[in-house]
LUMVEXGU-101104 format. One record per residue (C-alpha): chain; z, x, y; residue number from 1; residue in one letter. Coordinates in steps of 0.05 Angstrom, whole numbers. Layout:
BEGIN
+---+--------+--------+--------+-----+---+
| c |     up |   east |  north |   k | r |
+---+--------+--------+--------+-----+---+
| A |      Z |      X |      Y | NUM | A |
...
+---+--------+--------+--------+-----+---+
This chain:
BEGIN
+---+--------+--------+--------+-----+---+
| c |     up |   east |  north |   k | r |
+---+--------+--------+--------+-----+---+
| A |   -798 |  -2114 |    719 |   1 | M |
| A |   -831 |  -2169 |    663 |   2 | N |
| A |   -803 |  -2174 |    602 |   3 | Q |
| A |   -855 |  -2131 |    564 |   4 | T |
| A |   -835 |  -2071 |    604 |   5 | V |
| A |   -763 |  -2079 |    585 |   6 | I |
| A |   -776 |  -2097 |    522 |   7 | K |
| A |   -823 |  -2033 |    507 |   8 | L |
| A |   -767 |  -1986 |    544 |   9 | I |
| A |   -710 |  -2014 |    499 |  10 | F |
| A |   -753 |  -1992 |    443 |  11 | L |
| A |   -767 |  -1920 |    466 |  12 | L |
| A |   -693 |  -1915 |    478 |  13 | F |
| A |   -676 |  -1940 |    409 |  14 | A |
| A |   -726 |  -1895 |    374 |  15 | C |
| A |   -696 |  -1838 |    415 |  16 | A |
| A |   -625 |  -1842 |    393 |  17 | I |
| A |   -653 |  -1857 |    322 |  18 | G |
| A |   -693 |  -1793 |    315 |  19 | S |
| A |   -630 |  -1756 |    345 |  20 | D |
| A |   -580 |  -1784 |    289 |  21 | L |
| A |   -632 |  -1779 |    236 |  22 | Q |
| A |   -638 |  -1709 |    260 |  23 | A |
| A |   -574 |  -1701 |    236 |  24 | Q |
| A |   -571 |  -1720 |    168 |  25 | T |
| A |   -583 |  -1698 |     97 |  26 | G |
| A |   -578 |  -1705 |     19 |  27 | P |
| A |   -499 |  -1708 |     30 |  28 | T |
| A |   -431 |  -1746 |     16 |  29 | R |
| A |   -384 |  -1758 |     66 |  30 | G |
| A |   -437 |  -1766 |    121 |  31 | W |
| A |   -390 |  -1816 |    163 |  32 | D |
| A |   -337 |  -1758 |    182 |  33 | S |
| A |   -381 |  -1706 |    191 |  34 | V |
| A |   -442 |  -1687 |    239 |  35 | K |
| A |   -479 |  -1627 |    225 |  36 | I |
| A |   -496 |  -1596 |    305 |  37 | K |
| A |   -559 |  -1547 |    301 |  38 | G |
| A |   -630 |  -1536 |    328 |  39 | T |
| A |   -700 |  -1528 |    296 |  40 | K |
| A |   -710 |  -1468 |    250 |  41 | Q |
| A |   -758 |  -1417 |    283 |  42 | E |
| A |   -809 |  -1384 |    241 |  43 | V |
| A |   -806 |  -1318 |    230 |  44 | Y |
| A |   -871 |  -1273 |    234 |  45 | N |
| A |   -895 |  -1253 |    170 |  46 | V |
| A |   -881 |  -1172 |    153 |  47 | Y |
| A |   -867 |  -1132 |     88 |  48 | D |
| A |   -797 |  -1142 |     63 |  49 | G |
| A |   -753 |  -1209 |     63 |  50 | K |
| A |   -709 |  -1242 |    129 |  51 | P |
| A |   -678 |  -1288 |     75 |  52 | Y |
| A |   -620 |  -1277 |     17 |  53 | F |
| A |   -653 |  -1317 |    -27 |  54 | T |
| A |   -724 |  -1332 |    -38 |  55 | D |
| A |   -721 |  -1405 |    -42 |  56 | G |
| A |   -676 |  -1463 |    -25 |  57 | W |
| A |   -605 |  -1470 |    -60 |  58 | C |
| A |   -554 |  -1526 |    -61 |  59 | I |
| A |   -497 |  -1512 |    -29 |  60 | G |
| A |   -436 |  -1530 |     17 |  61 | K |
| A |   -419 |  -1520 |     83 |  62 | V |
| A |   -347 |  -1522 |    107 |  63 | E |
| A |   -339 |  -1535 |    181 |  64 | F |
| A |   -287 |  -1506 |    231 |  65 | T |
| A |   -260 |  -1579 |    249 |  66 | N |
| A |   -236 |  -1579 |    172 |  67 | G |
| A |   -295 |  -1622 |    140 |  68 | E |
| A |   -345 |  -1605 |     91 |  69 | A |
| A |   -410 |  -1624 |     62 |  70 | L |
| A |   -439 |  -1612 |      1 |  71 | D |
| A |   -509 |  -1623 |    -36 |  72 | S |
| A |   -548 |  -1591 |     25 |  73 | L |
| A |   -606 |  -1545 |     15 |  74 | Y |
| A |   -591 |  -1484 |     33 |  75 | L |
| A |   -623 |  -1419 |     59 |  76 | K |
| A |   -581 |  -1355 |     88 |  77 | Y |
| A |   -618 |  -1315 |    140 |  78 | S |
| A |   -597 |  -1241 |    126 |  79 | S |
| A |   -645 |  -1228 |    190 |  80 | Y |
| A |   -613 |  -1271 |    240 |  81 | K |
| A |   -543 |  -1278 |    205 |  82 | D |
| A |   -558 |  -1349 |    209 |  83 | E |
| A |   -551 |  -1410 |    162 |  84 | I |
| A |   -601 |  -1466 |    154 |  85 | I |
| A |   -609 |  -1529 |    117 |  86 | Y |
| A |   -666 |  -1567 |    100 |  87 | F |
| A |   -669 |  -1645 |    123 |  88 | N |
| A |   -702 |  -1681 |     74 |  89 | E |
| A |   -711 |  -1742 |    116 |  90 | Q |
| A |   -751 |  -1716 |    173 |  91 | I |
| A |   -771 |  -1654 |    126 |  92 | K |
| A |   -743 |  -1601 |    183 |  93 | T |
| A |   -710 |  -1537 |    177 |  94 | Q |
| A |   -638 |  -1540 |    216 |  95 | I |
| A |   -610 |  -1479 |    237 |  96 | R |
| A |   -533 |  -1505 |    241 |  97 | I |
| A |   -497 |  -1476 |    296 |  98 | D |
| A |   -450 |  -1424 |    276 |  99 | K |
| A |   -386 |  -1438 |    328 | 100 | A |
| A |   -383 |  -1502 |    278 | 101 | T |
| A |   -381 |  -1468 |    206 | 102 | V |
| A |   -318 |  -1427 |    174 | 103 | S |
| A |   -356 |  -1420 |    115 | 104 | A |
| A |   -415 |  -1434 |     63 | 105 | F |
| A |   -432 |  -1427 |    -10 | 106 | S |
| A |   -491 |  -1438 |    -54 | 107 | F |
| A |   -515 |  -1422 |   -122 | 108 | K |
| A |   -575 |  -1381 |   -130 | 109 | D |
| A |   -638 |  -1389 |   -185 | 110 | K |
| A |   -604 |  -1353 |   -232 | 111 | D |
| A |   -536 |  -1398 |   -231 | 112 | G |
| A |   -495 |  -1345 |   -190 | 113 | V |
| A |   -446 |  -1370 |   -135 | 114 | I |
| A |   -450 |  -1343 |    -73 | 115 | H |
| A |   -390 |  -1350 |    -17 | 116 | S |
| A |   -401 |  -1338 |     44 | 117 | F |
| A |   -332 |  -1330 |     98 | 118 | Q |
| A |   -346 |  -1325 |    182 | 119 | K |
| A |   -300 |  -1279 |    211 | 120 | Y |
| A |   -295 |  -1250 |    286 | 121 | P |
| A |   -326 |  -1177 |    284 | 122 | F |
| A |   -315 |  -1129 |    333 | 123 | D |
| A |   -326 |  -1056 |    306 | 124 | N |
| A |   -378 |  -1056 |    352 | 125 | W |
| A |   -405 |  -1116 |    386 | 126 | A |
| A |   -358 |  -1167 |    388 | 127 | K |
| A |   -385 |  -1230 |    349 | 128 | A |
| A |   -372 |  -1278 |    290 | 129 | D |
| A |   -406 |  -1255 |    223 | 130 | R |
| A |   -423 |  -1282 |    152 | 131 | Y |
| A |   -390 |  -1232 |    102 | 132 | F |
| A |   -408 |  -1251 |     29 | 133 | E |
| A |   -339 |  -1247 |    -12 | 134 | I |
| A |   -353 |  -1200 |    -65 | 135 | L |
| A |   -279 |  -1190 |    -93 | 136 | S |
| A |   -213 |  -1232 |    -66 | 137 | T |
| A |   -144 |  -1210 |    -61 | 138 | D |
| A |   -117 |  -1170 |     -4 | 139 | S |
| A |   -164 |  -1126 |     10 | 140 | P |
| A |   -225 |  -1172 |      1 | 141 | N |
| A |   -280 |  -1129 |    -13 | 142 | L |
| A |   -336 |  -1165 |     30 | 143 | M |
| A |   -411 |  -1150 |     41 | 144 | C |
| A |   -452 |  -1166 |    111 | 145 | Y |
| A |   -527 |  -1179 |     81 | 146 | R |
| A |   -562 |  -1146 |    140 | 147 | K |
| A |   -641 |  -1148 |    142 | 148 | V |
| A |   -664 |  -1105 |    207 | 149 | N |
| A |   -739 |  -1120 |    227 | 150 | L |
| A |   -759 |  -1048 |    230 | 151 | N |
| A |   -823 |  -1008 |    259 | 152 | E |
| A |   -857 |   -972 |    195 | 153 | V |
| A |   -925 |   -938 |    174 | 154 | S |
| A |   -984 |   -985 |    182 | 155 | P |
| A |  -1004 |  -1022 |    123 | 156 | Y |
| A |  -1045 |  -1077 |    116 | 157 | R |
| A |  -1020 |  -1148 |     95 | 158 | D |
| A |  -1047 |  -1201 |     44 | 159 | S |
| A |  -1094 |  -1222 |     90 | 160 | T |
| A |  -1121 |  -1155 |    108 | 161 | G |
| A |  -1092 |  -1154 |    177 | 162 | K |
| A |  -1058 |  -1090 |    196 | 163 | L |
| A |   -980 |  -1087 |    210 | 164 | K |
| A |   -926 |  -1030 |    231 | 165 | N |
| A |   -860 |  -1069 |    225 | 166 | M |
| A |   -823 |  -1086 |    157 | 167 | A |
| A |   -759 |  -1129 |    141 | 168 | Y |
| A |   -720 |  -1080 |    110 | 169 | E |
| A |   -647 |  -1083 |     80 | 170 | Q |
| A |   -581 |  -1053 |    104 | 171 | E |
| A |   -526 |  -1088 |     65 | 172 | Y |
| A |   -456 |  -1062 |     91 | 173 | L |
| A |   -399 |  -1069 |     54 | 174 | Y |
| A |   -319 |  -1066 |     76 | 175 | Y |
| A |   -257 |  -1083 |     55 | 176 | F |
| A |   -223 |  -1130 |     90 | 177 | Y |
| A |   -148 |  -1132 |    113 | 178 | F |
| A |   -120 |  -1195 |    138 | 179 | P |
| A |    -70 |  -1162 |    188 | 180 | D |
| A |   -118 |  -1096 |    202 | 181 | K |
| A |   -181 |  -1123 |    203 | 182 | G |
| A |   -242 |  -1091 |    169 | 183 | F |
| A |   -255 |  -1010 |    135 | 184 | S |
| A |   -330 |   -998 |    118 | 185 | P |
| A |   -340 |   -978 |     50 | 186 | V |
| A |   -401 |   -954 |     15 | 187 | K |
| A |   -423 |   -968 |    -64 | 188 | P |
| A |   -419 |   -902 |    -91 | 189 | N |
| A |   -361 |   -864 |   -128 | 190 | K |
| A |   -346 |   -805 |    -74 | 191 | S |
| A |   -338 |   -859 |    -16 | 192 | N |
| A |   -302 |   -902 |    -61 | 193 | L |
| A |   -253 |   -850 |    -76 | 194 | L |
| A |   -237 |   -827 |     -6 | 195 | S |
| A |   -208 |   -898 |      7 | 196 | H |
| A |   -149 |   -870 |    -38 | 197 | F |
| A |    -98 |   -817 |    -34 | 198 | D |
| A |   -101 |   -751 |    -64 | 199 | K |
| A |    -67 |   -770 |   -127 | 200 | E |
| A |    -90 |   -835 |   -135 | 201 | S |
| A |   -167 |   -808 |   -137 | 202 | Q |
| A |   -154 |   -766 |   -198 | 203 | K |
| A |   -120 |   -827 |   -236 | 204 | A |
| A |   -174 |   -864 |   -216 | 205 | I |
| A |   -231 |   -816 |   -238 | 206 | K |
| A |   -196 |   -817 |   -308 | 207 | K |
| A |   -203 |   -890 |   -304 | 208 | L |
| A |   -266 |   -902 |   -286 | 209 | L |
| A |   -290 |   -852 |   -342 | 210 | R |
| A |   -247 |   -891 |   -389 | 211 | R |
| A |   -281 |   -954 |   -381 | 212 | N |
| A |   -357 |   -918 |   -372 | 213 | R |
| A |   -364 |   -940 |   -305 | 214 | I |
| A |   -417 |   -904 |   -264 | 215 | D |
| A |   -430 |   -937 |   -197 | 216 | I |
| A |   -500 |   -935 |   -196 | 217 | L |
| A |   -509 |  -1000 |   -152 | 218 | D |
| A |   -471 |  -1061 |   -125 | 219 | E |
| A |   -459 |  -1098 |   -193 | 220 | F |
| A |   -422 |  -1032 |   -223 | 221 | S |
| A |   -386 |  -1026 |   -151 | 222 | F |
| A |   -350 |  -1086 |   -147 | 223 | V |
| A |   -335 |  -1069 |   -225 | 224 | A |
| A |   -305 |  -1010 |   -209 | 225 | A |
| A |   -262 |  -1046 |   -147 | 226 | W |
| A |   -237 |  -1093 |   -191 | 227 | Q |
| A |   -219 |  -1052 |   -249 | 228 | T |
| A |   -185 |  -1002 |   -197 | 229 | I |
| A |   -151 |  -1068 |   -167 | 230 | K |
| A |   -128 |  -1089 |   -233 | 231 | K |
| A |    -81 |  -1024 |   -238 | 232 | Q |
| A |    -48 |  -1030 |   -174 | 233 | G |
| A |    -81 |   -972 |   -131 | 234 | F |
| A |    -69 |   -978 |    -56 | 235 | K |
| A |   -127 |   -973 |     -9 | 236 | V |
| A |   -113 |   -938 |     45 | 237 | L |
| A |   -138 |   -965 |    112 | 238 | F |
+---+--------+--------+--------+-----+---+
């Protein structure tokens, strides 16, 4: 084997290693101690609705199971696949971070609201790890699994005039989380929220919500109602 061939093989090997390392990097601090494991993000089919929790990229932080963390990442959460994705500026590529390596992540949306997600093992139906947004802390935590499904719908034409019959549809699921007991489903409406308390507490809670002029109409008022109830020390039944 002549010297030219040997040099060419060495150059190709070095480039392959360099590309692999570059795919792991991003606009972060503390890079020397952390390597992001992941694969290139797939492109979803375009249908009505949104597969992602936010419309665009958000600056955020990822915490890993080994105790390390990286911030200043461009992040996007896929509610459709329950995956956290970051944008690698150096190679202009979207990387789907390996869920097994992630313990938590957070980001600030375009309105300045910080969203914090935690990974938990979930086995109410099919055992698997899921990302839950923490809406209210202190036991029990109020959490939301921001699920989006791809469902069959009535036929429609997209912006290009193409006929389609699938759409991304939200199915957000809310839970109380007890560290020693697990998840208890709760719905964002007054009647279901009250059902998580004993009869005597329910009467007092109704008066409390009326006094504070809280009517549960959406997620924001649902969280406000729960925080108001929690401050008064009412205990949730599991």
